[in-house]
N, CA, C and O of each residue as an XYZ file, in Angstrom:
764
protein
N     -63.147     27.831     24.089
C     -62.188     26.994     23.391
C     -61.179     27.941     22.729
O     -60.531     28.746     23.398
N     -61.060     27.825     21.377
C     -60.086     28.623     20.647
C     -60.721     29.958     20.302
O     -61.814     30.029     19.741
N     -59.973     31.053     20.668
C     -60.479     32.352     20.355
C     -59.775     32.879     19.117
O     -58.653     32.482     18.800
N     -60.433     33.748     18.449
C     -59.867     34.477     17.250
C     -59.137     33.594     16.295
O     -58.137     34.045     15.735
N     -59.542     32.379     16.056
C     -58.904     31.532     15.066
C     -57.622     30.843     15.553
O     -56.948     30.171     14.772
N     -57.281     31.008     16.851
C     -56.092     30.353     17.369
C     -56.411     28.932     17.749
O     -57.533     28.660     18.175
N     -55.442     27.977     17.611
C     -55.664     26.634     18.009
C     -55.898     26.525     19.510
O     -55.488     27.404     20.268
N     -56.537     25.484     19.931
C     -56.832     25.249     21.401
C     -55.562     24.833     22.134
O     -55.489     24.988     23.353
N     -54.595     24.329     21.453
C     -53.345     23.863     22.114
C     -52.124     24.520     21.501
O     -52.121     24.913     20.335
N     -51.088     24.628     22.316
C     -49.767     25.037     21.862
C     -48.864     23.805     21.904
O     -48.904     23.062     22.884
N     -48.079     23.573     20.909
C     -47.114     22.478     20.860
C     -45.797     22.982     21.343
O     -45.225     23.867     20.707
N     -45.258     22.455     22.474
C     -44.002     22.918     23.004
C     -43.164     21.778     23.561
O     -43.687     20.729     23.939
N     -41.844     22.004     23.608
C     -40.951     20.994     24.166
C     -40.923     21.211     25.676
O     -41.414     22.225     26.171
N     -40.336     20.239     26.420
C     -40.167     20.371     27.890
C     -39.342     21.638     28.222
O     -39.627     22.342     29.191
N     -38.342     21.901     27.414
C     -37.507     23.079     27.705
C     -38.316     24.396     27.543
O     -38.212     25.305     28.368
N     -39.113     24.470     26.470
C     -39.927     25.664     26.239
C     -40.986     25.813     27.384
O     -41.301     26.924     27.811
N     -41.502     24.693     27.844
C     -42.492     24.775     28.971
C     -41.767     25.265     30.206
O     -42.305     26.108     30.924
N     -40.567     24.776     30.486
C     -39.789     25.199     31.645
C     -39.544     26.728     31.578
O     -39.696     27.421     32.584
N     -39.179     27.227     30.434
C     -38.924     28.665     30.303
C     -40.186     29.445     30.466
O     -40.187     30.440     31.191
N     -41.298     29.041     29.817
C     -42.594     29.773     29.829
C     -43.193     29.823     31.236
O     -43.738     30.838     31.669
N     -43.069     28.669     31.942
C     -43.733     28.581     33.299
C     -42.731     28.974     34.410
O     -43.098     28.950     35.585
N     -41.510     29.326     34.078
C     -40.527     29.739     35.074
C     -40.139     28.581     35.990
O     -39.972     28.779     37.194
N     -39.992     27.379     35.441
C     -39.640     26.206     36.198
C     -38.086     26.025     36.191
O     -37.378     26.623     35.380
N     -37.604     25.185     37.119
C     -36.162     25.040     37.313
C     -35.441     24.285     36.216
O     -34.223     24.418     36.091
N     -36.163     23.476     35.393
C     -35.483     22.747     34.332
C     -36.471     21.794     33.649
O     -37.681     21.821     33.871
N     -35.884     20.976     32.826
C     -36.629     20.042     31.973
C     -37.402     19.054     32.814
O     -38.560     18.764     32.516
N     -36.789     18.531     33.856
C     -37.477     17.506     34.700
C     -38.685     18.117     35.372
O     -39.723     17.462     35.471
N     -38.586     19.357     35.840
C     -39.744     20.039     36.460
C     -40.872     20.169     35.443
O     -42.040     19.944     35.761
N     -40.506     20.536     34.213
C     -41.511     20.708     33.135
C     -42.187     19.382     32.836
O     -43.395     19.333     32.607
N     -41.406     18.303     32.839
C     -41.964     16.957     32.593
C     -42.967     16.595     33.706
O     -44.051     16.076     33.439
N     -42.585     16.876     34.923
C     -43.481     16.579     36.079
C     -44.786     17.414     35.945
O     -45.881     16.879     36.122
N     -44.662     18.703     35.638
C     -45.828     19.574     35.483
C     -46.752     19.070     34.382
O     -47.972     19.101     34.544
N     -46.195     18.605     33.265
C     -47.020     18.166     32.195
C     -47.720     16.882     32.516
O     -48.856     16.686     32.084
N     -47.104     16.008     33.246
C     -47.733     14.733     33.689
C     -48.853     15.019     34.671
O     -49.938     14.445     34.566
N     -48.594     15.910     35.631
C     -49.604     16.210     36.656
C     -50.794     16.914     36.066
O     -51.928     16.711     36.498
N     -50.525     17.775     35.042
C     -51.630     18.529     34.402
C     -52.355     17.701     33.422
O     -53.433     18.094     32.976
N     -51.809     16.526     33.039
C     -52.443     15.639     32.071
C     -52.371     16.102     30.655
O     -53.255     15.805     29.851
N     -51.326     16.830     30.333
C     -51.174     17.343     28.952
C     -50.649     16.162     28.092
O     -49.724     15.462     28.506
N     -51.213     15.956     26.953
C     -50.813     14.882     26.041
C     -49.632     15.175     25.231
O     -49.275     16.330     25.000
N     -48.990     14.081     24.773
C     -47.794     14.189     23.938
C     -48.170     14.050     22.436
O     -49.087     13.300     22.102
N     -47.500     14.734     21.582
C     -47.657     14.546     20.150
C     -46.974     13.241     19.825
O     -45.945     12.922     20.420
N     -47.521     12.469     18.888
C     -46.817     11.238     18.459
C     -45.488     11.544     17.768
O     -45.389     12.518     17.023
N     -44.486     10.733     18.007
C     -43.192     10.885     17.384
C     -42.943      9.798     16.370
O     -43.585      8.749     16.424
N     -42.049     10.016     15.466
C     -41.726      9.029     14.445
C     -40.561      8.186     14.850
O     -40.320      7.129     14.269
N     -39.816      8.649     15.864
C     -38.629      7.900     16.282
C     -38.453      8.096     17.801
O     -38.740      9.175     18.318
N     -37.991      7.077     18.506
C     -37.857      7.234     19.989
C     -36.864      8.295     20.398
O     -36.994      8.853     21.487
N     -35.866      8.603     19.563
C     -34.904      9.670     19.940
C     -35.342     11.052     19.582
O     -34.658     12.020     19.916
N     -36.479     11.182     18.903
C     -36.950     12.481     18.498
C     -37.444     13.229     19.758
O     -37.945     12.619     20.702
N     -37.285     14.591     19.742
C     -37.693     15.395     20.841
C     -39.200     15.341     21.043
O     -39.979     15.485     20.101
N     -39.601     15.123     22.334
C     -41.055     15.035     22.644
C     -41.628     16.393     22.626
O     -41.025     17.339     23.133
N     -42.835     16.520     22.026
C     -43.575     17.766     21.991
C     -44.872     17.539     22.749
O     -45.532     16.512     22.590
N     -45.221     18.504     23.567
C     -46.412     18.369     24.451
C     -47.460     19.380     24.004
O     -47.162     20.509     23.616
N     -48.757     18.892     24.082
C     -49.860     19.779     23.785
C     -50.270     20.487     25.080
O     -50.851     19.896     25.990
N     -49.938     21.779     25.117
C     -50.304     22.606     26.284
C     -51.539     23.401     25.965
O     -51.574     24.080     24.939
N     -52.556     23.348     26.797
C     -53.774     24.117     26.497
C     -53.407     25.646     26.405
O     -52.559     26.133     27.153
N     -54.060     26.359     25.486
C     -53.731     27.739     25.257
C     -54.018     28.579     26.438
O     -53.294     29.550     26.658
N     -55.051     28.283     27.253
C     -55.352     29.079     28.457
C     -54.241     29.015     29.439
O     -53.861     30.037     30.010
N     -53.674     27.787     29.669
C     -52.634     27.632     30.603
C     -51.318     28.378     30.098
O     -50.564     28.968     30.872
N     -51.132     28.296     28.808
C     -49.938     28.929     28.195
C     -50.038     30.469     28.374
O     -49.095     31.143     28.787
N     -51.231     30.966     28.039
C     -51.450     32.450     28.145
C     -51.349     32.926     29.632
O     -50.766     33.964     29.945
N     -51.940     32.116     30.496
C     -51.918     32.410     31.995
C     -50.471     32.471     32.468
O     -50.110     33.360     33.239
N     -49.621     31.515     32.005
C     -48.237     31.471     32.417
C     -47.498     32.691     31.895
O     -46.579     33.180     32.552
N     -47.876     33.188     30.737
C     -47.204     34.392     30.179
C     -47.574     35.601     31.060
O     -46.727     36.466     31.282
N     -48.818     35.682     31.566
C     -49.204     36.818     32.402
C     -48.568     36.678     33.849
O     -48.226     37.679     34.479
N     -48.435     35.469     34.316
C     -47.878     35.260     35.636
C     -46.378     35.456     35.663
O     -45.830     35.857     36.690
N     -45.702     35.185     34.562
C     -44.266     35.337     34.495
C     -43.921     36.296     33.356
O     -43.571     35.851     32.263
N     -44.014     37.612     33.600
C     -43.767     38.558     32.548
C     -42.327     38.642     32.060
O     -42.071     39.264     31.028
N     -41.411     38.055     32.748
C     -40.002     38.069     32.332
C     -39.717     37.013     31.268
O     -38.591     36.892     30.786
N     -40.741     36.258     30.912
C     -40.518     35.254     29.916
C     -40.128     35.914     28.595
O     -40.708     36.918     28.184
N     -39.145     35.330     27.957
C     -38.662     35.888     26.685
C     -39.671     35.592     25.594
O     -40.154     34.465     25.494
N     -40.000     36.581     24.774
C     -41.017     36.308     23.720
C     -40.582     35.295     22.695
O     -41.431     34.614     22.119
N     -39.281     35.165     22.439
C     -38.886     34.184     21.411
C     -39.023     32.770     21.879
O     -38.940     31.843     21.074
N     -39.241     32.566     23.218
C     -39.453     31.245     23.699
C     -40.877     30.728     23.513
O     -41.157     29.556     23.765
N     -41.742     31.577     23.086
C     -43.140     31.223     22.889
C     -43.264     30.536     21.523
O     -43.012     31.155     20.489
N     -43.640     29.297     21.523
C     -43.802     28.612     20.282
C     -45.043     29.104     19.523
O     -46.085     29.335     20.138
N     -44.951     29.260     18.262
C     -46.129     29.696     17.485
C     -46.540     28.637     16.570
O     -47.105     28.928     15.515
N     -46.287     27.380     16.911
C     -46.592     26.267     16.072
C     -47.953     25.664     16.402
O     -48.322     25.568     17.572
N     -48.653     25.284     15.441
C     -49.879     24.496     15.642
C     -49.457     23.038     15.543
O     -48.346     22.770     15.083
N     -50.294     22.072     15.955
C     -49.896     20.672     15.865
C     -49.469     20.248     14.469
O     -48.538     19.462     14.300
N     -50.157     20.776     13.487
C     -49.799     20.400     12.086
C     -48.404     21.022     11.760
O     -47.578     20.355     11.138
N     -48.143     22.260     12.162
C     -46.846     22.857     11.878
C     -45.761     22.123     12.610
O     -44.660     21.996     12.075
N     -46.003     21.641     13.781
C     -44.932     20.942     14.571
C     -44.562     19.616     13.878
O     -43.390     19.242     13.829
N     -45.566     18.917     13.349
C     -45.294     17.694     12.622
C     -44.520     17.936     11.323
O     -43.590     17.215     10.963
N     -44.972     19.012     10.636
C     -44.272     19.295      9.364
C     -42.855     19.781      9.645
O     -41.929     19.470      8.898
N     -42.686     20.553     10.733
C     -41.345     21.001     11.092
C     -40.440     19.832     11.422
O     -39.263     19.847     11.060
N     -40.957     18.822     12.098
C     -40.184     17.666     12.407
C     -39.816     16.903     11.144
O     -38.710     16.380     11.004
N     -40.788     16.856     10.221
C     -40.536     16.186      8.936
C     -39.464     16.955      8.128
O     -38.577     16.380      7.497
N     -39.612     18.328      8.195
C     -38.641     19.154      7.527
C     -37.224     19.017      8.113
O     -36.228     19.034      7.390
N     -37.173     18.881      9.446
C     -35.909     18.684     10.132
C     -35.249     17.390      9.712
O     -34.040     17.348      9.483
N     -36.042     16.328      9.610
C     -35.539     15.037      9.151
C     -35.086     15.108      7.695
O     -34.075     14.518      7.314
N     -35.843     15.833      6.901
C     -35.506     16.024      5.464
C     -34.182     16.817      5.381
O     -33.274     16.463      4.629
N     -34.109     17.860      6.150
C     -32.872     18.653      6.095
C     -31.670     17.843      6.532
O     -30.599     17.902      5.929
N     -31.879     17.071      7.618
C     -30.727     16.238      7.983
C     -30.322     15.229      6.941
O     -29.133     14.972      6.754
N     -31.309     14.640      6.244
C     -31.007     13.718      5.179
C     -30.249     14.430      4.054
O     -29.277     13.916      3.499
N     -30.731     15.619      3.747
C     -30.061     16.413      2.662
C     -28.640     16.752      3.063
O     -27.734     16.676      2.233
N     -28.426     17.120      4.301
C     -27.047     17.387      4.789
C     -26.178     16.211      4.696
O     -25.022     16.341      4.296
N     -26.678     15.012      5.055
C     -25.883     13.770      4.929
C     -25.545     13.524      3.515
O     -24.392     13.244      3.189
N     -26.558     13.622      2.621
C     -26.316     13.439      1.189
C     -25.280     14.471      0.655
O     -24.400     14.139     -0.139
N     -25.422     15.701      1.114
C     -24.504     16.720      0.653
C     -23.060     16.428      1.086
O     -22.113     16.621      0.324
N     -22.920     15.951      2.352
C     -21.563     15.558      2.853
C     -21.008     14.405      1.964
O     -19.844     14.418      1.562
N     -21.869     13.430      1.680
C     -21.413     12.323      0.855
C     -20.992     12.798     -0.518
O     -19.958     12.382     -1.041
N     -21.790     13.664     -1.094
C     -21.453     14.196     -2.437
C     -20.226     15.062     -2.411
O     -19.469     15.072     -3.382
N     -19.992     15.805     -1.320
C     -18.749     16.570     -1.201
C     -17.549     15.621     -1.128
O     -16.531     15.864     -1.777
N     -17.659     14.549     -0.349
C     -16.613     13.565     -0.282
C     -16.318     12.927     -1.642
O     -15.160     12.763     -2.026
N     -17.364     12.578     -2.346
C     -17.188     12.051     -3.719
C     -16.506     13.032     -4.635
O     -15.629     12.673     -5.421
N     -16.931     14.309     -4.519
C     -16.360     15.346     -5.383
C     -14.858     15.485     -5.101
O     -14.064     15.614     -6.033
N     -14.468     15.458     -3.828
C     -13.082     15.555     -3.473
C     -12.297     14.416     -3.986
O     -11.189     14.597     -4.491
N     -12.856     13.197     -3.871
C     -12.175     12.022     -4.411
C     -12.012     12.070     -5.896
O     -10.969     11.704     -6.438
N     -13.092     12.544     -6.578
C     -13.004     12.625     -8.057
C     -12.036     13.721     -8.474
O     -11.351     13.571     -9.486
N     -11.957     14.805     -7.736
C     -10.981     15.847     -8.047
C      -9.553     15.315     -7.887
O      -8.688     15.576     -8.723
N      -9.314     14.555     -6.789
C      -8.028     13.992     -6.590
C      -7.639     12.977     -7.681
O      -6.499     12.909     -8.141
N      -8.656     12.201     -8.059
C      -8.444     11.209     -9.167
C      -8.178     11.937    -10.477
O      -7.338     11.498    -11.262
N      -8.881     13.048    -10.730
C      -8.669     13.798    -11.998
C      -7.295     14.431    -11.949
O      -6.602     14.448    -12.966
N      -6.868     14.956    -10.802
C      -5.475     15.508    -10.699
C      -4.471     14.416    -10.955
O      -3.530     14.625    -11.721
N      -4.633     13.239    -10.335
C      -3.691     12.123    -10.549
C      -3.654     11.736    -12.051
O      -2.589     11.504    -12.622
N      -4.834     11.678    -12.655
C      -4.890     11.326    -14.078
C      -4.203     12.349    -14.915
O      -3.517     11.987    -15.871
N      -4.352     13.638    -14.603
C      -3.742     14.687    -15.359
C      -2.202     14.578    -15.221
O      -1.463     14.739    -16.193
N      -1.750     14.301    -13.981
C      -0.306     14.145    -13.752
C       0.235     12.964    -14.596
O       1.275     13.060    -15.248
N      -0.524     11.848    -14.548
C      -0.111     10.651    -15.277
C      -0.079     10.956    -16.783
O       0.842     10.518    -17.473
N      -1.031     11.671    -17.284
C      -1.142     12.044    -18.724
C       0.099     12.903    -19.066
O       0.714     12.708    -20.114
N       0.455     13.831    -18.197
C       1.620     14.691    -18.480
C       2.901     13.855    -18.507
O       3.757     14.044    -19.370
N       3.024     12.907    -17.529
C       4.160     12.010    -17.563
C       4.254     11.215    -18.827
O       5.336     11.040    -19.388
N       3.101     10.723    -19.286
C       3.061      9.902    -20.538
C       3.391     10.785    -21.734
O       4.081     10.338    -22.651
N       2.914     12.031    -21.746
C       3.294     12.935    -22.842
C       4.807     13.177    -22.846
O       5.419     13.218    -23.913
N       5.410     13.337    -21.676
C       6.819     13.524    -21.590
C       7.570     12.298    -22.132
O       8.545     12.412    -22.875
N       7.066     11.116    -21.722
C       7.671      9.855    -22.185
C       7.533      9.742    -23.743
O       8.470      9.306    -24.412
N       6.401     10.122    -24.287
C       6.235     10.065    -25.766
C       7.217     11.037    -26.448
O       7.827     10.724    -27.471
N       7.343     12.234    -25.835
C       8.280     13.221    -26.414
C       9.721     12.625    -26.411
O      10.423     12.707    -27.419
N      10.144     12.035    -25.291
C      11.438     11.456    -25.215
C      11.593     10.304    -26.217
O      12.618     10.213    -26.893
N      10.613      9.448    -26.318
C      10.674      8.360    -27.273
C      10.770      8.860    -28.695
O      11.539      8.321    -29.491
N      10.009      9.871    -29.024
C      10.088     10.497    -30.380
C      11.471     11.036    -30.623
O      12.050     10.809    -31.685
N      12.010     11.746    -29.655
C      13.378     12.297    -29.795
C      14.390     11.167    -29.965
O      15.298     11.276    -30.789
N      14.251     10.100    -29.208
C      15.214      8.978    -29.303
C      15.057      8.293    -30.688
O      16.050      7.881    -31.287
N      13.818      8.175    -31.186
C      13.575      7.591    -32.485
C      14.182      8.396    -33.578
O      14.776      7.851    -34.508
N      14.034      9.761    -33.476
C      14.636     10.613    -34.478
C      16.164     10.496    -34.476
O      16.794     10.491    -35.534
N      16.760     10.401    -33.260
C      18.183     10.268    -33.132
C      18.615      8.927    -33.699
O      19.643      8.856    -34.373
N      17.866      7.862    -33.448
C      18.179      6.565    -34.015
C      18.103      6.575    -35.520
O      18.956      5.991    -36.189
N      17.081      7.238    -36.073
C      16.987      7.337    -37.536
C      18.207      8.063    -38.116
O      18.763      7.643    -39.130
N      18.612      9.143    -37.469
C      19.749      9.945    -37.936
C      21.008      9.077    -37.937
O      21.783      9.079    -38.894
N      21.197      8.321    -36.823
C      22.398      7.487    -36.703
C      22.358      6.324    -37.739
O      23.388      5.934    -38.288
N      21.143      5.789    -37.983
C      21.032      4.727    -38.998
C      21.349      5.273    -40.379
O      22.015      4.599    -41.164
N      20.893      6.465    -40.690
C      21.225      7.062    -42.025
C      22.746      7.294    -42.130
O      23.355      7.045    -43.171
N      23.341      7.776    -41.026
C      24.793      7.997    -41.034
C      25.539      6.643    -41.223
O      26.526      6.565    -41.955
N      25.053      5.617    -40.564
C      25.655      4.306    -40.711
C      25.516      3.727    -42.100
O      26.436      3.085    -42.606
N      24.342      3.958    -42.733
C      24.112      3.528    -44.097
C      25.102      4.263    -45.037
O      25.707      3.661    -45.924
N      25.236      5.561    -44.811
C      26.124      6.351    -45.651
C      27.575      5.846    -45.493
O      28.304      5.704    -46.475
N      27.985      5.574    -44.207
C      29.328      5.070    -43.992
C      29.543      3.699    -44.630
O      30.608      3.434    -45.188
N      28.528      2.820    -44.549
C      28.669      1.492    -45.143
C      28.787      1.595    -46.674
O      29.554      0.876    -47.315
N      27.982      2.536    -47.233
C      28.049      2.726    -48.718
C      29.431      3.238    -49.135
O      29.999      2.816    -50.142
N      29.954      4.178    -48.306
C      31.315      4.666    -48.586
C      32.361      3.558    -48.485
O      33.289      3.463    -49.288
N      32.164      2.706    -47.437
C      33.129      1.554    -47.272
C      33.032      0.604    -48.446
O      34.070      0.119    -48.895
N      31.846      0.301    -48.979
C      31.693     -0.588    -50.135
C      32.351      0.008    -51.380
O      33.010     -0.696    -52.145
N      32.161      1.311    -51.570
C      32.769      2.014    -52.710
C      34.300      1.918    -52.589
O      34.999      1.608    -53.554
N      34.787      2.189    -51.398
C      36.228      2.085    -51.205
C      36.765      0.685    -51.465
O      37.806      0.506    -52.097
N      36.036     -0.294    -50.967
C      36.438     -1.682    -51.164
C      36.447     -2.079    -52.620
O      37.331     -2.796    -53.090
N      35.382     -1.567    -53.363
C      35.317     -1.855    -54.803
C      36.470     -1.250    -55.550
O      37.063     -1.879    -56.427
N      36.794      0.011    -55.187
C      37.971      0.669    -55.792
C      39.259     -0.071    -55.527
O      40.060     -0.302    -56.433
N      39.453     -0.451    -54.240
C      40.682     -1.208    -53.885
C      40.751     -2.541    -54.649
O      41.825     -2.949    -55.091
N      39.607     -3.213    -54.800
C      39.625     -4.502    -55.497
C      39.970     -4.293    -56.938
O      40.670     -5.124    -57.517
N      39.503     -3.196    -57.566
C      39.784     -2.911    -58.929
C      41.278     -2.595    -59.107
O      41.914     -3.021    -60.071
N      41.801     -1.851    -58.162
C      43.216     -1.559    -58.185
C      44.116     -2.802    -58.024
O      45.138     -2.957    -58.693
N      43.690     -3.649    -57.130
C      44.443     -4.890    -56.800
C      44.418     -5.808    -58.044
O      45.466     -6.355    -58.386
N      43.327     -5.995    -58.705
C      43.290     -6.860    -59.852
C      44.087     -6.229    -60.988
O      44.599     -6.974    -61.823
N      44.220     -4.990    -61.070
C      45.038     -4.400    -62.113
C      46.511     -4.569    -61.842
O      47.303     -4.639    -62.781
N      46.887     -4.633    -60.626
C      48.339     -4.804    -60.248
C      48.755     -6.262    -60.343
O      49.822     -6.522    -60.900
N      48.027     -7.200    -59.862
C      48.394     -8.606    -59.951
C      47.250     -9.437    -60.389
O      46.101     -9.075    -60.137
N      47.508    -10.554    -61.043
C      46.407    -11.380    -61.497
C      45.719    -12.106    -60.319
O      46.270    -12.215    -59.224
N      44.550    -12.574    -60.578
C      43.841    -13.255    -59.440
C      44.559    -14.575    -59.114
O      45.005    -15.292    -60.011
N      44.657    -14.868    -57.854
C      45.323    -16.083    -57.414
C      44.356    -17.196    -57.424
O      43.148    -16.998    -57.553
N      44.907    -18.421    -57.281
C      44.041    -19.578    -57.208
C      43.222    -19.540    -55.964
O      43.657    -19.062    -54.916
N      41.997    -20.064    -56.096
C      41.185    -19.993    -54.931
C      41.756    -20.847    -53.795
O      42.380    -21.882    -54.029
N      41.536    -20.405    -52.608
C      41.984    -21.156    -51.425
C      41.073    -22.304    -51.201
O      39.852    -22.150    -51.160
N      41.687    -23.519    -51.048
C      40.835    -24.686    -50.751
C      40.771    -24.915    -49.273
O      41.697    -24.553    -48.548
N      39.744    -25.483    -48.828
C      39.702    -25.812    -47.415
C      40.601    -27.011    -47.113
O      40.850    -27.789    -48.034
N      41.093    -27.214    -45.928
C      41.939    -28.380    -45.560
C      41.158    -29.651    -45.742
O      39.929    -29.638    -45.668
N      41.852    -30.767    -45.981
C      41.135    -32.034    -46.178
C      40.421    -32.407    -44.893
O      40.845    -32.055    -43.792
N      39.309    -33.139    -45.069
C      38.577    -33.519    -43.889
C      39.361    -34.565    -43.093
O      40.026    -35.432    -43.660
N      39.269    -34.463    -41.810
C      39.967    -35.387    -40.961
C      39.270    -36.760    -41.047
O      38.044    -36.847    -41.117
N      40.124    -37.873    -41.040
C      39.449    -39.175    -41.088
C      38.717    -39.393    -39.777
O      38.956    -38.761    -38.748
N      37.771    -40.379    -39.911
C      37.048    -40.684    -38.726
C      37.960    -41.387    -37.741
O      39.016    -41.880    -38.138
N      37.614    -41.446    -36.555
C      38.539    -41.917    -35.516
C      38.906    -43.408    -35.686
O      40.019    -43.801    -35.337
N      38.016    -44.220    -36.201
C      38.311    -45.624    -36.462
C      39.332    -45.770    -37.561
O      40.307    -46.516    -37.473
N      39.037    -44.983    -38.642
C      39.954    -45.044    -39.765
C      41.297    -44.442    -39.377
O      42.345    -44.906    -39.825
N      41.265    -43.420    -38.553
C      42.461    -42.725    -38.141
C      43.330    -43.672    -37.260
O      44.552    -43.727    -37.392
N      42.669    -44.377    -36.398
C      43.380    -45.336    -35.538
C      43.979    -46.444    -36.420
O      45.140    -46.811    -36.240
N      43.229    -46.957    -37.333
C      43.730    -48.032    -38.205
C      44.946    -47.480    -39.065
O      45.923    -48.182    -39.326
N      44.813    -46.240    -39.460
C      45.918    -45.664    -40.245
C      47.166    -45.543    -39.372
O      48.278    -45.746    -39.859
N      47.003    -45.224    -38.125
C      48.216    -45.147    -37.240
C      48.796    -46.495    -36.972
O      50.012    -46.619    -36.818
N      47.974    -47.519    -36.907
C      48.478    -48.863    -36.598
C      49.220    -49.437    -37.850
O      50.161    -50.214    -37.689
N      48.833    -49.087    -39.011
C      49.500    -49.544    -40.166
C      50.902    -48.969    -40.295
O      51.698    -49.559    -41.025
N      51.225    -48.012    -39.733
C      52.525    -47.386    -39.870
C      53.553    -48.164    -39.156
O      54.725    -47.788    -39.158
């Protein structure tokens, strides 16, 4: 069975089997695995890569028969490692998706922060202009008050001079009220 603490089976994909056994491709590896009766590792999803349990004796024999096999194509996974590697691959994929989502959110938040900063600067500029306009309006109002005060003083001086030169005249009376139209018509008929 298992020698020197090695597991009795090697977990490999069809592609790894094709390379190790010197087969023409994945379909030939699939056929060899079915004919030899090698079992499949259970998968969590139908789209997941199938992993086959290859007996260690057959795997080692294929390495001796095909010495040109590249050493990096030899899987060193035990069944437990293969399952955990598949779980790690799924976890890594989920982390990558979450990372992409977070990057997108970060970019949107940066754009929103930039837009908010631009809007705040525009509002600061508007406040500065309003403050300048208010200061200008206050200055003009003070000038207008000063001019009005000067005009009242001048008017008071002129009124004093005028009363000194001639006596006050009789007050002007308003014109008599017009008769009502009926009375007016009667008044015209009497003439």
